[in-house]
GUKE-929914 format. One record per atom (N, C-alpha, C): residue number from 1; atom name; x, y, z. Coordinates in steps of 0.2 Angstrom, whole numbers. Atoms other than C-alpha are relative to their C-alpha. Layout:
BEGIN
+-----+-------+-------+-------+-------+
! num ! atome !  east ! north !    up !
+-----+-------+-------+-------+-------+
! NUM !    CA !     X !     Y !     Z !
...
+-----+-------+-------+-------+-------+
END
This chain:
BEGIN
+-----+-------+-------+-------+-------+
! num ! atome !  east ! north !    up !
+-----+-------+-------+-------+-------+
!   1 !     N !    -2 !    -6 !    -2 !
!   1 !    CA !   250 !   233 !  -753 !
!   1 !     C !     1 !     1 !     7 !
!   2 !     N !    -2 !     1 !    -7 !
!   2 !    CA !   259 !   237 !  -736 !
!   2 !     C !    -2 !     8 !     2 !
!   3 !     N !     0 !    -7 !    -4 !
!   3 !    CA !   253 !   252 !  -724 !
!   3 !     C !     4 !    -1 !     7 !
!   4 !     N !    -2 !    -2 !    -6 !
!   4 !    CA !   261 !   259 !  -710 !
!   4 !     C !    -5 !     2 !     4 !
!   5 !     N !     5 !    -1 !    -6 !
!   5 !    CA !   251 !   259 !  -693 !
!   5 !     C !     4 !     4 !     5 !
!   6 !     N !    -3 !    -4 !    -6 !
!   6 !    CA !   256 !   272 !  -680 !
!   6 !     C !    -5 !     0 !     7 !
!   7 !     N !     5 !     1 !    -5 !
!   7 !    CA !   249 !   268 !  -662 !
!   7 !     C !     3 !     4 !     6 !
!   8 !     N !    -2 !    -3 !    -7 !
!   8 !    CA !   251 !   279 !  -647 !
!   8 !     C !    -3 !    -2 !     7 !
!   9 !     N !     2 !     2 !    -8 !
!   9 !    CA !   249 !   272 !  -629 !
!   9 !     C !     1 !     5 !     5 !
!  10 !     N !    -1 !    -4 !    -5 !
!  10 !    CA !   247 !   283 !  -614 !
!  10 !     C !    -2 !    -3 !     6 !
!  11 !     N !     2 !     3 !    -6 !
!  11 !    CA !   247 !   277 !  -598 !
!  11 !     C !     3 !     4 !     7 !
!  12 !     N !    -4 !    -3 !    -7 !
!  12 !    CA !   250 !   282 !  -578 !
!  12 !     C !     2 !    -6 !     4 !
!  13 !     N !    -2 !     4 !    -3 !
!  13 !    CA !   259 !   273 !  -567 !
!  13 !     C !    -2 !     0 !     9 !
!  14 !     N !     2 !     0 !    -6 !
!  14 !    CA !   251 !   269 !  -550 !
!  14 !     C !     4 !    -5 !     4 !
!  15 !     N !    -5 !     3 !    -4 !
!  15 !    CA !   261 !   262 !  -536 !
!  15 !     C !     6 !    -3 !    -3 !
!  16 !     N !    -7 !     2 !     4 !
!  16 !    CA !   278 !   260 !  -544 !
!  16 !     C !     3 !    -6 !     4 !
!  17 !     N !    -5 !     4 !    -4 !
!  17 !    CA !   287 !   245 !  -539 !
!  17 !     C !     7 !     1 !    -2 !
!  18 !     N !    -8 !     0 !     2 !
!  18 !    CA !   306 !   241 !  -542 !
!  18 !     C !     1 !     0 !    -8 !
!  19 !     N !    -1 !     1 !     7 !
!  19 !    CA !   304 !   236 !  -559 !
!  19 !     C !    -4 !     7 !    -5 !
!  20 !     N !     3 !    -5 !     2 !
!  20 !    CA !   292 !   251 !  -564 !
!  20 !     C !     4 !     7 !     0 !
!  21 !     N !    -4 !    -6 !     0 !
!  21 !    CA !   304 !   264 !  -557 !
!  21 !     C !     6 !    -1 !    -3 !
!  22 !     N !    -7 !     1 !     4 !
!  22 !    CA !   319 !   257 !  -566 !
!  22 !     C !    -2 !     1 !    -7 !
!  23 !     N !     2 !     0 !     7 !
!  23 !    CA !   308 !   258 !  -582 !
!  23 !     C !    -1 !     9 !    -1 !
!  24 !     N !     0 !    -8 !    -1 !
!  24 !    CA !   305 !   277 !  -577 !
!  24 !     C !     5 !     3 !    -2 !
!  25 !     N !    -5 !    -4 !    -1 !
!  25 !    CA !   322 !   281 !  -575 !
!  25 !     C !     3 !    -1 !    -8 !
!  26 !     N !    -2 !     0 !     7 !
!  26 !    CA !   325 !   276 !  -594 !
!  26 !     C !    -3 !     7 !    -3 !
!  27 !     N !     3 !    -7 !     2 !
!  27 !    CA !   313 !   292 !  -597 !
!  27 !     C !     5 !     4 !     0 !
!  28 !     N !    -5 !    -5 !    -1 !
!  28 !    CA !   325 !   302 !  -589 !
!  28 !     C !     6 !     0 !    -5 !
!  29 !     N !    -7 !     2 !     4 !
!  29 !    CA !   341 !   295 !  -598 !
!  29 !     C !    -2 !     2 !    -8 !
!  30 !     N !     3 !    -1 !     7 !
!  30 !    CA !   331 !   296 !  -614 !
!  30 !     C !    -1 !     8 !    -1 !
!  31 !     N !     2 !    -8 !     1 !
!  31 !    CA !   326 !   316 !  -612 !
!  31 !     C !     8 !     1 !     1 !
!  32 !     N !    -6 !    -2 !     0 !
!  32 !    CA !   345 !   318 !  -607 !
!  32 !     C !     4 !     0 !    -7 !
!  33 !     N !    -3 !     1 !     8 !
!  33 !    CA !   351 !   311 !  -624 !
!  33 !     C !    -3 !     4 !    -4 !
!  34 !     N !     4 !    -4 !     5 !
!  34 !    CA !   338 !   320 !  -634 !
!  34 !     C !     3 !     7 !     1 !
!  35 !     N !    -2 !    -7 !     0 !
!  35 !    CA !   344 !   336 !  -626 !
!  35 !     C !     8 !     1 !    -2 !
!  36 !     N !    -7 !     1 !     2 !
!  36 !    CA !   363 !   330 !  -629 !
!  36 !     C !     1 !     2 !    -8 !
!  37 !     N !     1 !    -1 !     7 !
!  37 !    CA !   357 !   329 !  -647 !
!  37 !     C !    -1 !     7 !    -3 !
!  38 !     N !     2 !    -7 !     0 !
!  38 !    CA !   350 !   345 !  -647 !
!  38 !     C !     6 !     6 !     1 !
!  39 !     N !    -4 !    -5 !    -1 !
!  39 !    CA !   364 !   354 !  -641 !
!  39 !     C !     6 !     1 !    -5 !
!  40 !     N !    -5 !    -2 !     4 !
!  40 !    CA !   375 !   351 !  -656 !
!  40 !     C !    -3 !     3 !    -6 !
!  41 !     N !     3 !    -5 !     4 !
!  41 !    CA !   361 !   360 !  -666 !
!  41 !     C !     2 !    -2 !    -9 !
!  42 !     N !    -1 !     3 !     7 !
!  42 !    CA !   363 !   348 !  -681 !
!  42 !     C !    -7 !    -4 !    -2 !
!  43 !     N !     7 !     4 !     2 !
!  43 !    CA !   347 !   341 !  -692 !
!  43 !     C !     4 !    -6 !    -4 !
!  44 !     N !    -2 !     6 !     5 !
!  44 !    CA !   360 !   328 !  -701 !
!  44 !     C !     1 !    -6 !     6 !
!  45 !     N !     0 !     6 !    -4 !
!  45 !    CA !   357 !   311 !  -693 !
!  45 !     C !     6 !    -4 !     0 !
!  46 !     N !    -5 !     4 !     1 !
!  46 !    CA !   372 !   304 !  -700 !
!  46 !     C !     6 !     5 !     5 !
!  47 !     N !    -4 !    -3 !    -2 !
!  47 !    CA !   383 !   318 !  -692 !
!  47 !     C !    -1 !    -1 !     8 !
!  48 !     N !     1 !     2 !    -6 !
!  48 !    CA !   375 !   315 !  -675 !
!  48 !     C !     1 !    -7 !     3 !
!  49 !     N !    -2 !     8 !    -1 !
!  49 !    CA !   378 !   296 !  -676 !
!  49 !     C !     7 !     1 !     0 !
!  50 !     N !    -7 !    -1 !    -1 !
!  50 !    CA !   395 !   299 !  -679 !
!  50 !     C !     3 !     2 !     6 !
!  51 !     N !    -3 !    -5 !    -5 !
!  51 !    CA !   398 !   312 !  -666 !
!  51 !     C !    -2 !    -2 !     8 !
!  52 !     N !     4 !     0 !    -6 !
!  52 !    CA !   386 !   305 !  -652 !
!  52 !     C !     1 !    -8 !     3 !
!  53 !     N !     3 !     8 !    -1 !
!  53 !    CA !   383 !   286 !  -654 !
!  53 !     C !     3 !    -3 !     6 !
!  54 !     N !    -4 !     3 !    -4 !
!  54 !    CA !   397 !   279 !  -645 !
!  54 !     C !     1 !     3 !     7 !
!  55 !     N !     1 !    -4 !    -7 !
!  55 !    CA !   398 !   293 !  -631 !
!  55 !     C !    -7 !    -3 !     3 !
!  56 !     N !     8 !     3 !    -3 !
!  56 !    CA !   378 !   288 !  -629 !
!  56 !     C !     1 !    -7 !     4 !
!  57 !     N !     0 !     7 !    -2 !
!  57 !    CA !   382 !   271 !  -628 !
!  57 !     C !     4 !    -2 !     8 !
!  58 !     N !    -4 !     0 !    -6 !
!  58 !    CA !   395 !   274 !  -613 !
!  58 !     C !    -4 !     4 !     6 !
!  59 !     N !     3 !    -3 !    -7 !
!  59 !    CA !   385 !   287 !  -603 !
!  59 !     C !    -7 !    -1 !     2 !
!  60 !     N !     7 !     2 !    -1 !
!  60 !    CA !   367 !   281 !  -605 !
!  60 !     C !    -1 !    -7 !    -1 !
!  61 !     N !     1 !     8 !    -1 !
!  61 !    CA !   360 !   264 !  -599 !
!  61 !     C !    -7 !    -1 !    -5 !
!  62 !     N !     7 !     2 !     5 !
!  62 !    CA !   348 !   263 !  -615 !
!  62 !     C !     4 !    -4 !    -6 !
!  63 !     N !    -2 !     4 !     4 !
!  63 !    CA !   348 !   251 !  -629 !
!  63 !     C !     1 !     3 !    -6 !
!  64 !     N !    -3 !    -4 !     6 !
!  64 !    CA !   354 !   254 !  -646 !
!  64 !     C !    -6 !     3 !    -3 !
!  65 !     N !     7 !    -2 !     4 !
!  65 !    CA !   336 !   256 !  -653 !
!  65 !     C !    -3 !     7 !     4 !
!  66 !     N !     2 !    -6 !    -4 !
!  66 !    CA !   332 !   270 !  -640 !
!  66 !     C !     5 !     5 !    -1 !
!  67 !     N !    -5 !    -5 !     2 !
!  67 !    CA !   348 !   278 !  -644 !
!  67 !     C !    -1 !     3 !    -7 !
!  68 !     N !     1 !    -3 !     7 !
!  68 !    CA !   344 !   279 !  -662 !
!  68 !     C !    -7 !     4 !     0 !
!  69 !     N !     7 !    -5 !     0 !
!  69 !    CA !   326 !   286 !  -659 !
!  69 !     C !     1 !     5 !     3 !
!  70 !     N !    -1 !    -6 !    -2 !
!  70 !    CA !   332 !   298 !  -648 !
!  70 !     C !     4 !     5 !    -4 !
!  71 !     N !    -3 !    -3 !     5 !
!  71 !    CA !   342 !   304 !  -661 !
!  71 !     C !    -3 !     4 !    -6 !
!  72 !     N !     4 !    -1 !     5 !
!  72 !    CA !   329 !   304 !  -673 !
!  72 !     C !    -5 !     6 !     2 !
!  73 !     N !     4 !    -5 !    -3 !
!  73 !    CA !   318 !   314 !  -661 !
!  73 !     C !     3 !     6 !     0 !
!  74 !     N !    -4 !    -6 !    -2 !
!  74 !    CA !   330 !   327 !  -658 !
!  74 !     C !     0 !     4 !    -7 !
!  75 !     N !     0 !    -2 !     7 !
!  75 !    CA !   331 !   329 !  -678 !
!  75 !     C !    -6 !     4 !    -1 !
!  76 !     N !     6 !    -4 !     1 !
!  76 !    CA !   314 !   332 !  -679 !
!  76 !     C !    -3 !     5 !     3 !
!  77 !     N !     1 !    -5 !    -3 !
!  77 !    CA !   312 !   343 !  -666 !
!  77 !     C !     3 !     8 !    -2 !
!  78 !     N !    -5 !    -6 !     3 !
!  78 !    CA !   326 !   354 !  -672 !
!  78 !     C !    -3 !     2 !    -7 !
!  79 !     N !     2 !    -3 !     6 !
!  79 !    CA !   319 !   355 !  -689 !
!  79 !     C !    -7 !     3 !     1 !
!  80 !     N !     8 !    -3 !    -1 !
!  80 !    CA !   300 !   359 !  -684 !
!  80 !     C !     2 !     8 !     4 !
!  81 !     N !    -2 !    -6 !    -3 !
!  81 !    CA !   309 !   373 !  -672 !
!  81 !     C !     3 !     5 !    -5 !
!  82 !     N !    -4 !    -4 !     5 !
!  82 !    CA !   319 !   380 !  -687 !
!  82 !     C !    -6 !     3 !    -5 !
!  83 !     N !     4 !    -3 !     4 !
!  83 !    CA !   304 !   381 !  -697 !
!  83 !     C !    -5 !     5 !     3 !
!  84 !     N !     4 !    -4 !    -4 !
!  84 !    CA !   293 !   389 !  -685 !
!  84 !     C !     5 !     7 !     1 !
!  85 !     N !    -4 !    -5 !     0 !
!  85 !    CA !   308 !   401 !  -683 !
!  85 !     C !     0 !     4 !    -6 !
!  86 !     N !     0 !    -4 !     6 !
!  86 !    CA !   308 !   406 !  -700 !
!  86 !     C !    -7 !     4 !    -2 !
!  87 !     N !     5 !    -3 !     0 !
!  87 !    CA !   290 !   409 !  -699 !
!  87 !     C !    -3 !     6 !     5 !
!  88 !     N !     1 !    -4 !    -6 !
!  88 !    CA !   292 !   421 !  -684 !
!  88 !     C !    -4 !    -2 !     5 !
!  89 !     N !     5 !     2 !    -6 !
!  89 !    CA !   282 !   411 !  -672 !
!  89 !     C !     4 !    -2 !     6 !
!  90 !     N !    -5 !     1 !    -6 !
!  90 !    CA !   297 !   408 !  -660 !
!  90 !     C !     4 !     6 !     0 !
!  91 !     N !    -5 !    -6 !    -1 !
!  91 !    CA !   309 !   422 !  -653 !
!  91 !     C !     7 !    -3 !     3 !
!  92 !     N !    -6 !     3 !    -2 !
!  92 !    CA !   323 !   410 !  -645 !
!  92 !     C !     4 !    -3 !    -6 !
!  93 !     N !    -5 !     2 !     3 !
!  93 !    CA !   338 !   405 !  -652 !
!  93 !     C !     1 !    -9 !    -1 !
!  94 !     N !     0 !     8 !    -1 !
!  94 !    CA !   336 !   385 !  -647 !
!  94 !     C !    -6 !    -2 !     3 !
!  95 !     N !     5 !     4 !    -4 !
!  95 !    CA !   323 !   374 !  -642 !
!  95 !     C !     0 !    -1 !     6 !
!  96 !     N !    -2 !     2 !    -7 !
!  96 !    CA !   319 !   373 !  -625 !
!  96 !     C !    -6 !    -7 !     2 !
!  97 !     N !     4 !     5 !    -1 !
!  97 !    CA !   313 !   356 !  -620 !
!  97 !     C !    -2 !    -1 !     6 !
!  98 !     N !     4 !     1 !    -8 !
!  98 !    CA !   301 !   353 !  -605 !
!  98 !     C !    -1 !    -7 !     1 !
!  99 !     N !     1 !     6 !    -1 !
!  99 !    CA !   296 !   336 !  -607 !
!  99 !     C !    -1 !    -4 !    -7 !
! 100 !     N !    -2 !     4 !     6 !
! 100 !    CA !   297 !   322 !  -620 !
! 100 !     C !    -4 !    -7 !     1 !
! 101 !     N !     3 !     6 !     0 !
! 101 !    CA !   289 !   305 !  -624 !
! 101 !     C !     4 !    -6 !    -4 !
! 102 !     N !    -5 !     4 !     3 !
! 102 !    CA !   299 !   290 !  -628 !
! 102 !     C !    -4 !    -4 !    -6 !
! 103 !     N !     3 !     2 !     6 !
! 103 !    CA !   297 !   284 !  -645 !
! 103 !     C !     2 !    -7 !    -2 !
! 104 !     N !    -1 !     6 !     0 !
! 104 !    CA !   297 !   265 !  -646 !
! 104 !     C !    -2 !    -3 !    -8 !
! 105 !     N !     2 !     2 !     7 !
! 105 !    CA !   298 !   258 !  -665 !
! 105 !     C !     1 !    -7 !    -1 !
! 106 !     N !     0 !     7 !     1 !
! 106 !    CA !   300 !   241 !  -672 !
! 106 !     C !     7 !    -2 !     2 !
! 107 !     N !    -6 !     0 !    -2 !
! 107 !    CA !   319 !   242 !  -668 !
! 107 !     C !     0 !    -2 !     8 !
! 108 !     N !     0 !     1 !    -7 !
! 108 !    CA !   315 !   241 !  -649 !
! 108 !     C !    -2 !    -7 !     2 !
! 109 !     N !     4 !     6 !    -2 !
! 109 !    CA !   304 !   225 !  -650 !
! 109 !     C !     3 !    -7 !    -3 !
! 110 !     N !    -3 !     6 !     4 !
! 110 !    CA !   314 !   214 !  -662 !
! 110 !     C !     6 !    -3 !     2 !
+-----+-------+-------+-------+-------+
END
């Protein structure tokens, strides 16, 4: 029997060196990419992949796995927002993204 385990790691960066600063820049690009996906207002991963993947590879300095997880994250955010909107819990027309965490999955490390 196989079970999936999810692990969340939270950390702070003290006295960032050049390598740490470059890694943090990845977070900014990831955030911008999620916002790009959200701007298309689609919950279809296939639609987003067809319409943004090549552009994202050119515009953002992210590996393929992070491009895919950014798309997945945007779809989840939009689906959750739409559910809350139906329940009357939100009044805005679009989700407002203030911050985000990068999702690393097995594709990022293989």
